[in-house]
C-alpha positions in Angstrom: 0.0 0.0 0.0 1.4 3.3 -1.1 0.2 6.5 0.7 0.6 10.0 -0.5 1.3 13.1 1.5 1.8 16.7 0.4 3.3 19.4 2.5 3.4 23.0 1.4 6.0 25.3 2.9 7.8 28.6 2.4 11.1 26.9 3.4 11.7 25.1 0.1 12.3 26.7 -3.3 11.4 23.7 -5.5 9.2 20.7 -5.4 10.9 17.7 -3.9 9.4 14.2 -3.9 10.6 11.6 -1.3 10.0 7.9 -1.0 9.7 6.9 2.6 10.2 3.2 3.6 11.1 1.3 6.7 11.6 -2.3 8.0 12.8 -4.0 4.9 14.1 -7.0 7.0 16.2 -8.4 4.1 17.0 -12.0 4.8 19.0 -14.9 3.3 15.8 -16.3 2.0 14.2 -13.7 -0.4 11.2 -16.0 -1.1 8.8 -13.7 0.7 10.6 -10.5 -0.1 8.2 -7.6 -0.6 10.8 -5.1 -1.9 10.4 -6.3 -5.5 6.6 -6.3 -5.1 6.8 -2.7 -3.8 8.9 -1.6 -6.8 6.2 -3.0 -9.1 3.5 -1.1 -7.3 5.5 2.1 -7.7 5.9 1.5 -11.4 6.1 4.8 -13.4 5.8 6.9 -10.2 9.3 5.8 -9.2 10.8 8.0 -12.0 9.5 11.1 -10.3 11.1 10.3 -6.9 14.0 12.6 -6.1 15.3 10.9 -2.9 14.7 7.8 -0.7 14.6 7.8 3.1 14.8 4.6 5.1 14.2 4.5 8.8 16.0 1.3 9.8 15.7 -2.5 10.0 17.1 -2.8 6.5 18.3 -6.3 7.3 16.7 -8.9 9.6 19.7 -10.1 11.4 23.3 -8.8 11.6 24.6 -12.4 11.4 23.8 -12.4 7.7 26.6 -9.9 7.2 29.0 -12.8 7.8 27.6 -14.6 4.7 29.2 -13.5 1.4 26.3 -14.8 -0.6 23.8 -12.6 1.4 26.1 -9.6 1.1 26.2 -9.9 -2.6 22.5 -10.5 -2.9 21.7 -7.6 -0.5 23.9 -5.1 -2.4 22.4 -6.1 -5.7 18.9 -5.8 -4.3 19.5 -2.3 -2.9 21.2 -1.2 -6.2 18.3 -2.4 -8.3 15.6 -0.9 -6.1 17.1 2.5 -5.7 18.4 2.8 -9.3 21.1 5.2 -8.2 18.7 7.7 -6.4 20.3 9.2 -3.3 19.2 7.2 -0.3 19.5 8.4 3.3 19.1 5.9 6.2 19.2 5.4 9.9 19.7 2.0 11.6 17.1 -0.1 13.4 17.6 -2.7 16.2 17.8 -5.6 13.7 20.6 -3.8 11.8 22.8 -3.7 14.9 22.0 -7.1 16.4 23.6 -10.4 15.7 21.5 -13.3 17.0 23.6 -16.4 17.3 23.3 -19.1 19.9 21.3 -16.8 22.1 24.1 -14.3 22.2 23.5 -10.7 21.1 26.2 -8.3 20.1 26.4 -5.1 18.2 27.7 -4.7 14.7 28.4 -1.7 12.5 29.2 -3.6 9.3 26.0 -2.7 7.5 27.3 0.9 7.1 30.5 -0.5 5.6 28.5 -2.8 3.2 26.1 0.0 2.0 29.1 2.3 1.7 30.0 0.3 -1.4 27.0 2.0 -3.1 27.8 5.6 -3.8 24.2 6.7 -3.5 23.7 5.5 0.1 24.3 7.9 3.0 24.2 6.9 6.6 22.6 9.5 8.9 24.9 8.9 11.8 24.3 10.8 15.0 25.1 14.5 15.0 25.7 14.7 11.2 23.6 17.1 9.1 22.8 16.6 5.4 21.2 19.2 3.1 19.2 18.4 -0.1 17.2 21.0 -2.0 16.8 23.3 1.0 15.8 20.3 3.1 17.9 19.4 6.1 18.2 15.9 7.5 19.3 14.7 10.9 19.2 11.1 12.2 19.4 9.4 15.6 20.5 5.8 16.1 20.0 4.5 19.7 22.4 1.7 20.6 21.6 -1.8 21.5 21.1 -1.1 25.2 18.1 1.0 24.3 16.3 -1.8 22.5 17.4 -4.7 24.6 18.1 -3.9 28.3 15.8 -0.8 28.5 13.2 -2.3 26.2 12.4 1.0 24.5 12.5 3.2 27.7 11.9 6.8 26.8 14.2 7.8 29.7 17.1 5.9 28.0 16.1 7.4 24.6 16.3 10.9 26.1 19.7 10.1 27.8 21.3 8.8 24.6 19.7 11.6 22.5 21.2 14.3 24.7 24.6 12.6 24.6 24.8 12.2 20.9 22.8 15.1 19.2 24.2 18.6 19.8 23.6 19.5 16.1 20.8 21.9 15.6 18.6 22.4 12.5 18.9 25.6 10.5 16.0 28.0 10.7 15.5 28.6 7.0 15.3 25.0 5.7 12.6 22.3 5.9 13.9 20.0 8.6 13.4 16.3 8.7 14.5 14.1 11.6 14.8 10.3 11.2 14.9 7.6 13.9 13.7 4.0 14.0 11.4 3.9 17.1 8.6 6.5 17.2 7.1 5.8 20.6 9.8 7.4 22.8 10.3 10.5 20.7 6.6 11.2 20.4 6.0 10.8 24.1 9.0 13.0 24.9 8.2 15.6 22.4 5.0 16.4 24.3 7.4 18.2 26.7 8.9 21.0 24.7 12.0 20.9 26.8 12.8 17.4 25.9 14.1 15.5 22.8 12.7 17.3 19.8 15.1 19.6 18.0 14.2 23.3 17.5 12.8 24.0 14.1 11.9 20.3 13.4 9.1 20.1 10.8 8.9 16.4 10.3 9.9 13.2 12.2 9.9 9.9 10.3 10.2 6.5 11.9 9.1 2.8 11.5 9.7 -0.1 13.9 6.0 -0.7 14.9 4.9 -2.8 11.9 1.5 -1.0 12.1 1.1 -2.8 15.4 0.0 -5.7 13.2 -3.3 -3.8 12.6 -4.7 -4.7 9.2 -4.9 -1.8 6.8 -8.7 -1.9 6.6 -8.9 -1.3 10.4 -6.3 1.4 10.7 -8.7 4.3 9.9 -11.0 3.4 12.7 -8.3 2.6 15.3 -6.6 6.0 15.0 -2.9 5.3 15.8 -3.3 2.2 18.0 -2.0 -1.3 17.2 -2.8 -4.8 18.4 0.7 -5.7 19.5 4.0 -3.9 19.3 7.7 -4.5 20.0 8.5 -6.0 23.4 5.1 -7.7 23.2 3.4 -4.4 24.1 -0.4 -4.8 23.9 -2.4 -2.2 22.0 0.6 0.2 21.6 -0.6 3.9 21.3 1.6 5.0 18.3 1.8 2.3 15.6 0.8 3.9 12.3 -0.3 7.0 10.5 0.5 10.7 11.1 0.6 12.4 14.5 0.6 16.2 14.8 2.2 17.8 17.9 2.5 21.6 17.9 4.1 22.5 14.5 5.7 19.1 13.9 4.3 16.1 12.0 5.3 12.5 13.0 5.0 9.8 10.3 5.0 6.2 11.5 5.8 4.1 8.5 4.5 0.5 8.0 6.9 -2.3 7.1 8.1 -3.4 3.6 8.4 -6.9 5.1 6.7 -8.3 8.2 8.5 -10.2 10.9 6.8 -13.4 10.0 8.1 -15.0 6.9 4.9 -16.4 5.5 3.1 -16.1 2.2 -0.2 -15.8 3.9 0.9 -13.0 6.3 2.6 -11.1 3.5 -0.7 -11.2 1.5 -2.5 -9.7 4.5 0.2 -7.2 5.3 1.3 -5.9 2.0 4.4 -3.7 1.6 3.9 -0.1 2.9 5.5 3.1 1.7 4.8 6.9 1.7 5.4 9.2 -1.2 6.0 12.7 0.3 5.8 15.7 -1.9 7.1 19.0 -0.4 5.9 22.0 -2.4 7.1 25.6 -2.2 4.7 28.3 -1.3 5.2 32.1 -1.7 5.4 34.2 1.3 2.3 36.4 1.7 3.3 40.1 1.7 0.7 42.2 3.6 
């Protein structure tokens, strides 16, 4: 399912179209891979996309990075999908976790692998990118946030303060990317916490729509059925949340956690196409 969103702002000088995706969960077995299916759904519309933004969980398990066959397959898949379009990404918990014999360690090799493609840019903490009068910042919590603290907003805030001194410019349209939406949305209700000054848009994923079927999402507002850490009825699982002057987009997954043909039919690949249009300043 591809959703469309348009934002009109005086901060940009030209129309820019962004493809927003999350939770690709690429695996050794591409049998149930929805990335190819998503590309077919985009069809001709893909040609008009200027940039791609990915909010983490690009791979399903860091252990795959030890497999040469997977690495070659993965790079080829990313190359074919993006077609050279500049792609900016943050990491999710699956990207930094190796699950092997019940041991979990952190890896940073995915950045090295994607670095072989000259159109991929890692939004590491505290590094600002600018494209077409649009500024991008990213935040990548470490493994402790996802495992030991189990998504604690206090731990999110702590790491955020330690790793993000960079501020957004006042005169650009400012987009912040991070994998987990729940903590930043809750914290952003307090203006003195977490959210950067001049942030126009926050994009995230991680929630897999709370496994809420698309047909029910309109009547359940932003709630899901189940979320990460087996959270029942998580509050922020899908859709767009508005707080003050900032929008929060919670992306659905390209691939579900469950590698099943039946599940993948029920939960089709999700994406947003965001069009940012310039508007003229009204002179009184």
